[in-house]
All heavy atoms as an XYZ file, in Angstrom:
808
protein
N      11.449    -43.132      3.899
C      10.658    -44.066      3.110
C      10.983    -43.817      1.628
O      11.070    -42.678      1.205
C       9.170    -43.827      3.400
C       8.263    -44.785      2.682
S       6.512    -44.532      3.041
C       6.345    -45.528      4.492
N      11.135    -44.881      0.906
C      11.451    -44.753     -0.507
C      10.229    -44.287     -1.299
O       9.093    -44.383     -0.843
C      11.946    -46.084     -1.040
C      13.206    -46.550     -0.345
C      13.999    -47.405     -1.266
C      15.221    -47.885     -0.522
N      16.427    -47.476     -1.067
N      10.506    -43.782     -2.495
C       9.457    -43.187     -3.299
C       8.375    -44.199     -3.669
O       7.173    -43.926     -3.561
C      10.076    -42.586     -4.553
C       9.217    -41.540     -5.231
C       9.884    -40.992     -6.460
C      10.978    -40.028     -6.098
N      11.491    -39.290     -7.260
N       8.783    -45.398     -4.118
C       7.802    -46.418     -4.527
C       6.944    -46.868     -3.357
O       5.733    -47.054     -3.499
C       8.509    -47.608     -5.151
C       8.992    -47.382     -6.546
C       9.551    -48.645     -7.142
C      10.018    -48.400     -8.560
N      10.561    -49.613     -9.170
N       7.567    -47.036     -2.199
C       6.812    -47.473     -1.014
C       5.808    -46.392     -0.586
O       4.667    -46.705     -0.232
C       7.769    -47.793      0.122
N       6.241    -45.129     -0.640
C       5.345    -44.021     -0.245
C       4.158    -43.919     -1.207
O       3.033    -43.719     -0.779
C       6.114    -42.723     -0.211
N       4.441    -44.093     -2.482
C       3.348    -44.042     -3.481
C       2.393    -45.186     -3.276
O       1.173    -45.026     -3.341
C       3.948    -44.007     -4.904
C       4.671    -42.676     -5.165
C       2.863    -44.230     -5.954
C       5.469    -42.645     -6.443
N       2.911    -46.386     -3.019
C       2.064    -47.561     -2.797
C       1.173    -47.385     -1.566
O      -0.027    -47.668     -1.607
C       2.930    -48.818     -2.654
O       3.746    -48.948     -3.829
C       2.075    -50.050     -2.498
N       1.774    -46.930     -0.467
C       1.000    -46.725      0.759
C      -0.075    -45.669      0.540
O      -1.217    -45.824      0.978
C       1.943    -46.309      1.922
C       1.166    -45.789      3.117
C       2.812    -47.472      2.317
N       0.260    -44.597     -0.171
C      -0.713    -43.529     -0.429
C      -1.860    -44.042     -1.304
O      -3.021    -43.746     -1.033
C      -0.008    -42.346     -1.098
C      -0.949    -41.185     -1.374
C      -1.353    -40.361     -0.352
C      -1.427    -40.963     -2.648
C      -2.226    -39.311     -0.594
C      -2.291    -39.918     -2.897
C      -2.686    -39.094     -1.876
O      -3.551    -38.059     -2.112
N      -1.523    -44.812     -2.344
C      -2.584    -45.314     -3.232
C      -3.503    -46.258     -2.488
O      -4.737    -46.213     -2.643
C      -1.951    -45.994     -4.479
C      -1.347    -44.914     -5.386
C      -2.964    -46.818     -5.228
C      -0.570    -45.460     -6.558
N      -2.934    -47.129     -1.631
C      -3.766    -48.031     -0.837
C      -4.674    -47.240      0.098
O      -5.874    -47.545      0.247
C      -2.875    -49.031     -0.060
C      -3.679    -49.770      0.989
C      -2.224    -49.996     -1.007
N      -4.119    -46.199      0.736
C      -4.937    -45.374      1.635
C      -6.060    -44.666      0.883
O      -7.195    -44.605      1.368
C      -4.041    -44.357      2.344
N      -5.768    -44.155     -0.289
C      -6.803    -43.477     -1.085
C      -7.877    -44.470     -1.515
O      -9.077    -44.154     -1.497
C      -6.183    -42.758     -2.315
C      -7.244    -42.299     -3.286
C      -5.365    -41.563     -1.845
N      -7.463    -45.685     -1.890
C      -8.462    -46.694     -2.263
C      -9.349    -47.082     -1.073
O     -10.557    -47.302     -1.256
C      -7.756    -47.927     -2.833
C      -7.131    -47.749     -4.220
C      -6.372    -49.004     -4.628
C      -8.186    -47.394     -5.249
N      -8.772    -47.137      0.113
C      -9.583    -47.424      1.301
C     -10.589    -46.305      1.531
O     -11.774    -46.554      1.816
C      -8.678    -47.625      2.528
C      -7.904    -48.949      2.395
C      -9.489    -47.626      3.828
C      -6.842    -49.134      3.446
N     -10.143    -45.051      1.393
C     -11.059    -43.919      1.591
C     -12.143    -43.933      0.548
O     -13.328    -43.725      0.866
C     -10.264    -42.580      1.564
C     -11.216    -41.401      1.465
C      -9.398    -42.460      2.792
N     -11.801    -44.199     -0.701
C     -12.814    -44.256     -1.751
C     -13.801    -45.394     -1.505
O     -15.004    -45.249     -1.750
C     -12.158    -44.408     -3.121
C     -11.435    -43.158     -3.635
C     -10.738    -43.468     -4.975
C     -12.398    -41.991     -3.808
N     -13.297    -46.525     -1.039
C     -14.190    -47.646     -0.716
C     -15.145    -47.304      0.422
O     -16.335    -47.634      0.372
N     -14.615    -46.639      1.446
C     -15.479    -46.225      2.554
C     -16.518    -45.200      2.120
O     -17.673    -45.244      2.541
C     -14.645    -45.680      3.710
C     -13.849    -46.727      4.505
C     -12.907    -46.037      5.478
C     -14.783    -47.654      5.239
N     -16.107    -44.266      1.260
C     -17.078    -43.281      0.735
C     -18.131    -43.968     -0.125
O     -19.310    -43.626     -0.052
C     -16.351    -42.202     -0.070
C     -15.596    -41.164      0.741
C     -14.807    -40.260     -0.177
C     -16.537    -40.353      1.610
N     -17.725    -44.950     -0.926
C     -18.689    -45.703     -1.716
C     -19.666    -46.485     -0.844
O     -20.872    -46.537     -1.101
N     -19.157    -47.060      0.231
C     -20.008    -47.775      1.180
C     -20.956    -46.820      1.896
O     -22.123    -47.149      2.139
C     -19.150    -48.532      2.193
C     -19.818    -49.565      3.062
C     -20.491    -50.628      2.214
C     -18.802    -50.208      3.990
N     -20.482    -45.601      2.176
C     -21.338    -44.594      2.808
C     -22.457    -44.184      1.868
O     -23.624    -44.076      2.277
C     -20.499    -43.378      3.211
C     -21.253    -42.220      3.874
C     -21.806    -42.663      5.214
C     -20.326    -41.035      4.050
N     -22.148    -43.993      0.596
C     -23.164    -43.639     -0.391
C     -24.157    -44.793     -0.555
O     -25.372    -44.575     -0.610
C     -22.506    -43.253     -1.730
C     -21.747    -41.932     -1.567
C     -23.538    -43.137     -2.850
C     -20.875    -41.588     -2.739
N     -23.647    -46.019     -0.623
C     -24.520    -47.177     -0.750
C     -25.474    -47.303      0.435
O     -26.662    -47.528      0.266
C     -23.699    -48.453     -0.905
C     -24.537    -49.697     -0.799
C     -25.353    -50.093     -1.864
C     -24.529    -50.465      0.352
C     -26.134    -51.231     -1.767
C     -25.307    -51.607      0.448
C     -26.096    -51.983     -0.616
O     -26.885    -53.093     -0.521
N     -24.944    -47.108      1.655
C     -25.787    -47.256      2.831
C     -26.799    -46.125      2.915
O     -27.891    -46.301      3.438
C     -24.940    -47.318      4.101
O     -24.266    -46.100      4.306
N     -26.448    -44.940      2.397
C     -27.409    -43.832      2.402
C     -28.501    -44.038      1.374
O     -29.659    -43.731      1.616
C     -26.679    -42.534      2.130
O     -25.740    -42.251      3.134
N     -28.129    -44.559      0.205
C     -29.106    -44.763     -0.859
C     -30.012    -45.935     -0.570
O     -31.220    -45.882     -0.822
C     -28.373    -44.957     -2.222
C     -29.325    -45.397     -3.302
C     -27.691    -43.671     -2.631
N     -29.445    -47.019      0.000
C     -30.260    -48.201      0.247
C     -31.275    -47.998      1.359
O     -32.294    -48.657      1.393
C     -29.365    -49.404      0.589
O     -28.748    -49.210      1.837
N     -30.989    -47.080      2.249
C     -31.958    -46.730      3.298
C     -32.138    -47.815      4.335
O     -33.212    -47.941      4.910
N     -31.123    -48.592      4.583
C     -31.237    -49.656      5.572
C     -31.164    -49.105      6.975
O     -30.095    -48.846      7.500
N     -32.315    -48.875      7.580
C     -32.339    -48.338      8.942
C     -32.789    -49.430      9.898
O     -33.463    -50.367      9.524
C     -33.278    -47.141      9.031
O     -34.581    -47.541      8.727
N     -32.394    -49.275     11.132
C     -32.774    -50.266     12.131
C     -33.999    -49.790     12.897
O     -34.372    -48.621     12.856
C     -31.599    -50.501     13.093
O     -31.285    -49.297     13.741
N     -34.629    -50.720     13.603
C     -35.840    -50.375     14.360
C     -35.526    -49.553     15.592
O     -36.267    -48.677     15.974
C     -36.578    -51.649     14.758
C     -37.098    -52.406     13.542
O     -37.324    -51.727     12.500
O     -37.271    -53.625     13.633
N     -34.424    -49.855     16.231
C     -34.055    -49.163     17.463
C     -33.277    -47.893     17.125
O     -32.420    -47.889     16.265
C     -33.204    -50.073     18.341
O     -32.752    -49.360     19.455
N     -33.580    -46.834     17.830
C     -32.899    -45.571     17.581
C     -31.509    -45.542     18.196
O     -30.687    -44.708     17.842
C     -33.726    -44.407     18.143
N     -31.211    -46.475     19.093
C     -29.931    -46.449     19.790
C     -28.864    -47.323     19.120
O     -27.729    -47.311     19.550
C     -30.136    -46.922     21.224
N     -29.211    -48.064     18.090
C     -28.226    -48.959     17.484
C     -27.505    -48.278     16.325
O     -28.041    -47.383     15.679
C     -28.901    -50.243     17.006
O     -29.787    -49.932     15.968
N     -26.292    -48.747     16.066
C     -25.490    -48.209     14.962
C     -25.999    -48.765     13.642
O     -26.272    -49.957     13.525
C     -24.038    -48.603     15.138
C     -23.192    -47.540     15.752
C     -23.712    -46.354     16.201
C     -21.831    -47.746     15.885
C     -22.918    -45.371     16.747
C     -21.015    -46.773     16.446
C     -21.570    -45.594     16.878
N     -26.081    -47.934     12.654
C     -26.388    -48.386     11.296
C     -25.085    -48.496     10.538
O     -24.023    -48.083     11.021
C     -27.329    -47.406     10.604
O     -26.701    -46.132     10.482
C     -28.648    -47.268     11.343
N     -25.146    -49.017      9.335
C     -23.957    -49.125      8.486
C     -23.388    -47.739      8.174
O     -22.174    -47.544      8.158
C     -24.298    -49.874      7.186
C     -23.166    -50.067      6.194
C     -22.051    -50.898      6.821
C     -23.675    -50.722      4.927
N     -24.270    -46.785      7.985
C     -23.823    -45.422      7.715
C     -23.016    -44.840      8.862
O     -22.008    -44.164      8.659
C     -25.042    -44.551      7.405
O     -24.657    -43.227      7.149
N     -23.464    -45.101     10.086
C     -22.730    -44.612     11.265
C     -21.357    -45.242     11.368
O     -20.369    -44.570     11.680
C     -23.525    -44.886     12.540
C     -24.834    -44.137     12.594
O     -24.911    -43.050     11.987
O     -25.780    -44.646     13.212
N     -21.277    -46.541     11.121
C     -20.008    -47.249     11.213
C     -19.026    -46.742     10.169
O     -17.841    -46.519     10.451
C     -20.229    -48.771     11.094
C     -18.921    -49.517     11.003
C     -21.066    -49.278     12.255
N     -19.506    -46.518      8.948
C     -18.635    -46.046      7.877
C     -18.170    -44.638      8.158
O     -16.991    -44.284      7.943
C     -19.354    -46.144      6.517
C     -18.549    -45.492      5.434
C     -19.627    -47.598      6.183
N     -19.054    -43.768      8.641
C     -18.669    -42.403      8.961
C     -17.631    -42.374     10.083
O     -16.644    -41.613     10.013
C     -19.909    -41.578      9.381
O     -20.900    -41.696      8.378
C     -19.575    -40.130      9.561
N     -17.816    -43.209     11.075
C     -16.819    -43.307     12.149
C     -15.494    -43.857     11.628
O     -14.413    -43.378     12.031
C     -17.356    -44.176     13.286
C     -16.484    -44.292     14.525
C     -16.274    -42.924     15.140
C     -17.106    -45.238     15.519
N     -15.546    -44.806     10.711
C     -14.312    -45.333     10.128
C     -13.571    -44.266      9.344
O     -12.334    -44.171      9.404
C     -14.637    -46.498      9.191
O     -15.270    -47.534      9.879
N     -14.297    -43.440      8.604
C     -13.648    -42.340      7.876
C     -13.030    -41.335      8.839
O     -11.957    -40.783      8.574
C     -14.659    -41.650      6.960
C     -14.942    -42.347      5.643
C     -16.172    -41.754      4.982
C     -13.748    -42.261      4.726
N     -13.704    -41.095      9.944
C     -13.172    -40.143     10.930
C     -11.898    -40.665     11.566
O     -10.933    -39.929     11.744
C     -14.228    -39.876     12.009
N     -11.866    -41.951     11.885
C     -10.682    -42.539     12.510
C      -9.546    -42.675     11.502
O      -8.374    -42.537     11.846
C     -11.052    -43.917     13.123
C      -9.824    -44.670     13.555
C     -12.009    -43.725     14.277
N      -9.873    -42.885     10.228
C      -8.862    -43.079      9.192
C      -8.178    -41.770      8.799
O      -7.255    -41.788      7.976
C      -9.487    -43.748      7.958
C      -8.475    -44.369      7.049
C      -7.808    -45.523      7.455
C      -8.189    -43.839      5.830
C      -6.871    -46.106      6.636
C      -7.251    -44.417      4.994
C      -6.591    -45.556      5.396
N      -8.569    -40.655      9.377
C      -7.935    -39.364      9.041
C      -6.471    -39.366      9.434
O      -5.629    -38.849      8.687
C      -8.672    -38.217      9.735
N      -6.126    -39.947     10.577
C      -4.736    -39.935     11.036
C      -3.830    -40.759     10.115
O      -2.792    -40.249      9.652
C      -4.643    -40.409     12.504
C      -5.364    -39.399     13.401
C      -3.192    -40.574     12.940
C      -5.560    -39.855     14.803
N      -4.168    -42.021      9.757
C      -3.305    -42.727      8.815
C      -3.244    -42.064      7.443
O      -2.224    -42.113      6.758
C      -3.946    -44.119      8.698
C      -4.771    -44.270      9.910
C      -5.197    -42.911     10.299
N      -4.325    -41.403      7.036
C      -4.322    -40.728      5.737
C      -3.360    -39.550      5.738
O      -2.643    -39.317      4.768
C      -5.753    -40.276      5.405
C      -5.953    -39.863      3.996
S      -5.753    -41.231      2.862
C      -4.723    -40.455      1.639
N      -3.350    -38.778      6.844
C      -2.395    -37.660      6.942
C      -0.963    -38.179      6.955
O      -0.074    -37.585      6.333
C      -2.665    -36.827      8.181
C      -3.694    -35.784      7.980
C      -4.936    -35.755      8.537
C      -3.620    -34.626      7.138
N      -5.617    -34.645      8.103
C      -4.845    -33.940      7.250
C      -2.642    -34.116      6.291
C      -5.112    -32.757      6.545
C      -2.897    -32.950      5.607
C      -4.117    -32.278      5.734
N      -0.711    -39.285      7.653
C       0.633    -39.853      7.699
C       1.077    -40.299      6.295
O       2.214    -40.026      5.866
C       0.693    -41.020      8.714
C       0.504    -40.485     10.124
C       1.992    -41.787      8.583
C       0.319    -41.570     11.170
N       0.184    -40.963      5.570
C       0.503    -41.380      4.210
C       0.764    -40.172      3.307
O       1.675    -40.206      2.474
C      -0.629    -42.232      3.638
N      -0.023    -39.101      3.481
C       0.178    -37.897      2.670
C       1.523    -37.246      2.969
O       2.254    -36.856      2.036
C      -0.949    -36.889      2.935
O      -2.184    -37.420      2.563
N       1.854    -37.127      4.241
C       3.127    -36.497      4.604
C       4.316    -37.348      4.141
O       5.330    -36.804      3.700
C       3.193    -36.220      6.095
C       2.355    -35.073      6.527
C       1.584    -35.164      7.662
C       2.316    -33.891      5.806
C       0.792    -34.096      8.083
C       1.527    -32.836      6.206
C       0.761    -32.931      7.333
N       4.193    -38.672      4.248
C       5.293    -39.531      3.777
C       5.479    -39.382      2.258
O       6.620    -39.369      1.771
C       5.006    -40.985      4.122
S       5.193    -41.346      5.884
N       4.382    -39.278      1.516
C       4.499    -39.113      0.067
C       5.116    -37.758     -0.265
O       5.965    -37.664     -1.139
C       3.128    -39.251     -0.595
C       3.133    -39.116     -2.121
C       3.982    -40.197     -2.759
C       1.712    -39.180     -2.651
N       4.712    -36.698      0.438
C       5.284    -35.385      0.185
C       6.789    -35.380      0.495
O       7.580    -34.784     -0.233
C       4.595    -34.328      1.010
C       3.224    -33.949      0.521
S       2.545    -32.648      1.522
C       0.887    -33.202      1.726
N       7.158    -36.067      1.555
C       8.578    -36.123      1.922
C       9.363    -36.955      0.909
O      10.480    -36.587      0.548
C       8.737    -36.698      3.326
C      10.145    -36.638      3.841
C      10.234    -37.117      5.265
C      11.677    -37.023      5.735
N      11.850    -37.512      7.083
N       8.796    -38.059      0.473
C       9.490    -38.915     -0.501
C       9.645    -38.228     -1.858
O      10.640    -38.416     -2.535
C       8.736    -40.242     -0.663
N       8.661    -37.412     -2.226
C       8.745    -36.707     -3.506
C       9.565    -35.438     -3.420
O       9.833    -34.807     -4.425
C       7.327    -36.359     -4.012
C       6.452    -37.545     -4.407
C       5.075    -37.064     -4.814
C       7.100    -38.352     -5.521
N       9.950    -35.051     -2.193
C      10.767    -33.870     -1.925
C      10.132    -32.620     -2.554
O      10.793    -31.877     -3.285
C      12.184    -34.062     -2.465
C      12.938    -35.098     -1.727
C      14.375    -35.159     -2.217
N      15.124    -36.198     -1.549
C      15.382    -37.391     -2.067
N      14.941    -37.685     -3.279
N      16.087    -38.265     -1.411
N       8.876    -32.400     -2.233
C       8.183    -31.211     -2.743
C       8.648    -29.985     -1.971
O       8.672    -29.975     -0.742
C       6.670    -31.384     -2.611
C       6.070    -32.508     -3.450
C       4.585    -32.641     -3.161
C       6.302    -32.271     -4.913
N       8.986    -28.956     -2.670
C       9.485    -27.719     -2.052
C       8.403    -26.649     -2.043
O       7.283    -26.916     -1.678
C      10.737    -27.231     -2.790
C      11.850    -28.232     -2.810
C      12.548    -28.315     -1.458
N      13.642    -29.275     -1.552
C      13.772    -30.318     -0.786
N      12.901    -30.576      0.129
N      14.787    -31.152     -0.918
N       8.723    -25.450     -2.480
C       7.785    -24.365     -2.301
C       7.345    -23.640     -3.553
O       6.750    -22.586     -3.461
N       7.636    -24.162     -4.750
C       7.191    -23.465     -5.955
C       5.690    -23.622     -6.102
O       5.052    -24.431     -5.413
C       7.897    -24.035     -7.214
O       7.503    -25.389     -7.386
C       9.393    -23.932     -7.095
N       5.104    -22.860     -6.995
C       3.656    -22.836     -7.146
C       3.109    -24.213     -7.524
O       2.146    -24.702     -6.945
C       3.244    -21.805     -8.192
C       1.743    -21.723     -8.498
C       0.983    -21.293     -7.249
C       1.479    -20.793     -9.647
N       3.748    -24.887     -8.486
C       3.250    -26.178     -8.915
C       3.402    -27.234     -7.816
O       2.551    -28.103     -7.664
C       3.981    -26.639    -10.186
C       3.693    -25.764    -11.359
N       2.442    -25.677    -11.929
C       4.484    -24.926    -12.079
C       2.471    -24.833    -12.952
N       3.713    -24.356    -13.049
N       4.456    -27.136     -7.053
C       4.636    -28.092     -5.964
C       3.634    -27.830     -4.834
O       3.190    -28.760     -4.175
C       6.074    -28.023     -5.460
C       7.051    -28.611     -6.460
C       8.483    -28.458     -6.063
O       8.765    -27.609     -5.187
O       9.344    -29.159     -6.625
N       3.269    -26.583     -4.619
C       2.219    -26.298     -3.634
C       0.882    -26.866     -4.087
O       0.098    -27.379     -3.276
C       2.095    -24.787     -3.406
C       3.217    -24.210     -2.615
C       3.006    -22.746     -2.376
N       4.199    -22.137     -1.831
C       4.479    -20.868     -1.891
N       3.654    -20.044     -2.484
N       5.594    -20.405     -1.374
N       0.597    -26.750     -5.388
C      -0.622    -27.344     -5.912
C      -0.610    -28.862     -5.769
O      -1.626    -29.475     -5.432
C      -0.807    -26.950     -7.380
C      -1.113    -25.495     -7.570
C      -1.075    -25.085     -9.037
O      -0.577    -25.795     -9.869
N      -1.611    -23.906     -9.309
N       0.534    -29.473     -5.983
C       0.653    -30.918     -5.792
C       0.423    -31.294     -4.330
O      -0.210    -32.312     -4.035
C       2.026    -31.423     -6.245
C       2.165    -31.389     -7.752
O       1.166    -31.384     -8.458
N       3.392    -31.370     -8.237
N       0.958    -30.491     -3.409
C       0.737    -30.757     -1.982
C      -0.738    -30.693     -1.649
O      -1.248    -31.507     -0.884
C       1.505    -29.749     -1.138
C       2.980    -30.001     -1.061
C       3.627    -28.965     -0.153
C       5.114    -29.138     -0.076
N       5.748    -28.156      0.803
N      -1.434    -29.705     -2.207
C      -2.874    -29.599     -1.937
C      -3.627    -30.799     -2.484
O      -4.534    -31.325     -1.832
C      -3.425    -28.308     -2.515
C      -3.001    -27.066     -1.766
S      -3.834    -25.569     -2.267
C      -3.319    -25.387     -3.937
N      -3.266    -31.268     -3.671
C      -3.944    -32.423     -4.244
C      -3.621    -33.691     -3.472
O      -4.482    -34.551     -3.295
C      -3.537    -32.590     -5.714
C      -4.157    -31.592     -6.678
C      -3.583    -31.778     -8.066
C      -5.668    -31.776     -6.720
N      -2.393    -33.818     -3.004
C      -2.012    -34.997     -2.228
C      -2.792    -35.033     -0.899
O      -3.222    -36.088     -0.432
C      -0.493    -35.026     -1.974
C       0.226    -35.360     -3.295
C      -0.112    -36.010     -0.901
C       1.725    -35.198     -3.228
N      -2.983    -33.879     -0.294
C      -3.632    -33.841      1.033
C      -5.156    -33.796      0.947
O      -5.827    -33.835      1.979
C      -3.124    -32.643      1.834
O      -3.469    -31.440      1.184
N      -5.732    -33.754     -0.232
C      -7.198    -33.659     -0.364
C      -7.953    -34.819      0.303
O      -8.900    -34.579      1.048
C      -7.584    -33.552     -1.848
C      -9.063    -33.360     -2.126
C      -9.530    -32.001     -1.605
C      -9.346    -33.464     -3.605
N      -7.568    -36.096      0.113
C      -8.292    -37.174      0.836
C      -8.159    -37.068      2.350
O      -9.097    -37.379      3.087
C      -7.647    -38.452      0.321
C      -7.009    -38.095     -0.963
C      -6.615    -36.663     -0.831
N      -7.002    -36.610      2.816
C      -6.804    -36.447      4.253
C      -7.703    -35.348      4.796
O      -8.252    -35.456      5.893
C      -5.348    -36.152      4.555
N      -7.878    -34.282      4.017
C      -8.761    -33.188      4.429
C     -10.211    -33.675      4.490
O     -10.949    -33.321      5.403
C      -8.607    -31.991      3.481
C      -9.664    -30.948      3.740
C      -7.217    -31.381      3.602
N     -10.590    -34.531      3.536
C     -11.947    -35.071      3.553
C     -12.183    -35.925      4.803
O     -13.240    -35.811      5.459
C     -12.186    -35.897      2.297
N     -11.216    -36.749      5.164
C     -11.344    -37.565      6.376
C     -11.368    -36.690      7.621
O     -12.075    -36.987      8.592
C     -10.207    -38.567      6.468
S     -10.286    -39.875      5.261
N     -10.596    -35.606      7.593
C     -10.592    -34.687      8.730
C     -11.951    -34.041      8.919
O     -12.358    -33.775     10.057
C      -9.500    -33.604      8.524
O      -8.245    -34.278      8.306
C      -9.383    -32.712      9.710
N     -12.677    -33.798      7.834
C     -14.032    -33.257      7.954
C     -14.945    -34.195      8.731
O     -15.742    -33.752      9.555
N     -14.830    -35.499      8.494
C     -15.618    -36.463      9.252
C     -15.186    -36.461     10.723
O     -16.018    -36.613     11.624
C     -15.504    -37.862      8.649
C     -16.256    -38.039      7.364
C     -15.603    -37.963      6.151
C     -17.617    -38.235      7.365
C     -16.297    -38.117      4.953
C     -18.332    -38.379      6.191
C     -17.654    -38.311      4.982
N     -13.900    -36.307     10.964
C     -13.400    -36.253     12.354
C     -13.952    -35.026     13.086
O     -14.373    -35.141     14.241
C     -11.869    -36.198     12.374
O     -11.340    -37.349     11.808
N     -13.962    -33.884     12.416
C     -14.505    -32.662     13.024
C     -15.989    -32.843     13.313
O     -16.481    -32.416     14.356
C     -14.243    -31.458     12.114
C     -12.744    -31.164     12.076
C     -15.017    -30.235     12.577
C     -12.339    -30.146     11.042
N     -16.707    -33.504     12.414
C     -18.130    -33.778     12.631
C     -18.322    -34.595     13.911
O     -19.177    -34.265     14.740
C     -18.710    -34.525     11.424
C     -20.048    -35.119     11.668
C     -21.171    -34.301     11.721
C     -20.208    -36.478     11.841
C     -22.426    -34.846     11.948
C     -21.455    -37.028     12.063
C     -22.555    -36.203     12.119
N     -17.521    -35.645     14.100
C     -17.666    -36.468     15.299
C     -17.232    -35.729     16.554
O     -17.799    -35.941     17.622
C     -16.912    -37.789     15.151
C     -17.839    -38.873     14.654
C     -17.879    -39.210     13.318
C     -18.705    -39.520     15.516
C     -18.755    -40.164     12.851
C     -19.575    -40.474     15.078
C     -19.598    -40.798     13.746
O     -20.479    -41.726     13.279
N     -16.240    -34.862     16.466
C     -15.848    -34.068     17.627
C     -16.987    -33.141     18.043
O     -17.300    -33.001     19.223
C     -14.558    -33.271     17.326
C     -13.372    -34.234     17.251
C     -14.311    -32.217     18.389
C     -12.110    -33.598     16.716
N     -17.650    -32.517     17.054
C     -18.784    -31.648     17.362
C     -19.923    -32.454     17.980
O     -20.558    -32.003     18.954
C     -19.261    -30.918     16.084
C     -18.200    -29.892     15.656
C     -20.603    -30.226     16.290
C     -18.437    -29.291     14.293
N     -20.186    -33.645     17.462
C     -21.246    -34.479     18.025
C     -20.925    -34.867     19.475
O     -21.793    -34.809     20.355
C     -21.458    -35.733     17.143
C     -22.333    -36.761     17.857
C     -22.074    -35.341     15.819
N     -19.670    -35.242     19.747
C     -19.291    -35.594     21.115
C     -19.404    -34.408     22.061
O     -19.819    -34.585     23.212
C     -17.872    -36.165     21.126
C     -17.708    -37.529     20.491
C     -16.237    -37.924     20.439
C     -18.516    -38.580     21.227
N     -19.066    -33.224     21.597
C     -19.205    -32.036     22.442
C     -20.689    -31.759     22.711
O     -21.064    -31.431     23.838
C     -18.535    -30.814     21.776
C     -17.007    -30.992     21.814
C     -18.922    -29.518     22.466
C     -16.259    -29.958     21.007
N     -21.537    -31.938     21.704
C     -22.958    -31.720     21.915
C     -23.533    -32.738     22.891
O     -24.399    -32.409     23.694
C     -23.689    -31.804     20.554
C     -23.426    -30.618     19.664
S     -24.138    -30.801     18.020
C     -25.867    -30.984     18.389
N     -23.061    -33.968     22.826
C     -23.528    -34.987     23.752
C     -23.057    -34.691     25.164
O     -23.793    -34.863     26.142
C     -23.058    -36.394     23.301
C     -23.821    -36.814     22.032
C     -23.265    -37.421     24.393
C     -23.297    -38.082     21.394
N     -21.823    -34.203     25.299
C     -21.262    -33.926     26.610
C     -21.991    -32.774     27.313
O     -22.184    -32.796     28.522
C     -19.775    -33.599     26.490
N     -22.403    -31.772     26.570
C     -23.056    -30.590     27.173
C     -24.560    -30.596     26.906
O     -25.183    -29.562     26.791
C     -22.440    -29.314     26.611
C     -21.034    -29.126     27.019
C     -20.002    -29.270     26.088
C     -20.702    -28.845     28.333
C     -18.679    -29.100     26.461
C     -19.380    -28.663     28.703
C     -18.385    -28.813     27.779
N     -25.138    -31.730     26.873
C     -26.577    -31.872     26.587
C     -27.412    -31.403     27.718
O     -27.263    -31.498     28.843
C     -26.851    -33.348     26.311
C     -28.196    -33.606     25.812
C     -28.250    -35.019     25.402
N     -29.632    -35.377     25.168
C     -30.024    -36.592     24.966
N     -29.168    -37.553     24.939
N     -31.292    -36.855     24.756
């Protein structure tokens, strides 16, 4: 993948993650809850979307690292950590859902 394409894909992915996080904050602040305890709220849908979006975010991060040809010096390692930060945040939501599914399975 060329450098410009990798940067564009990464920026779009980061904007999607930021939009989902903004929507999650909005749904938490607005307090829009449903009457039924079994129905999905906006907060649940956004959290699940962030969890599912972890895989495309990691792919975009790895493509950007490969396109930039980051090696192993200290500054390049710091750049790798900064590039992978949104993917790590999405992975946190994925881990949360995996724990919830395990708790449901062994209830």
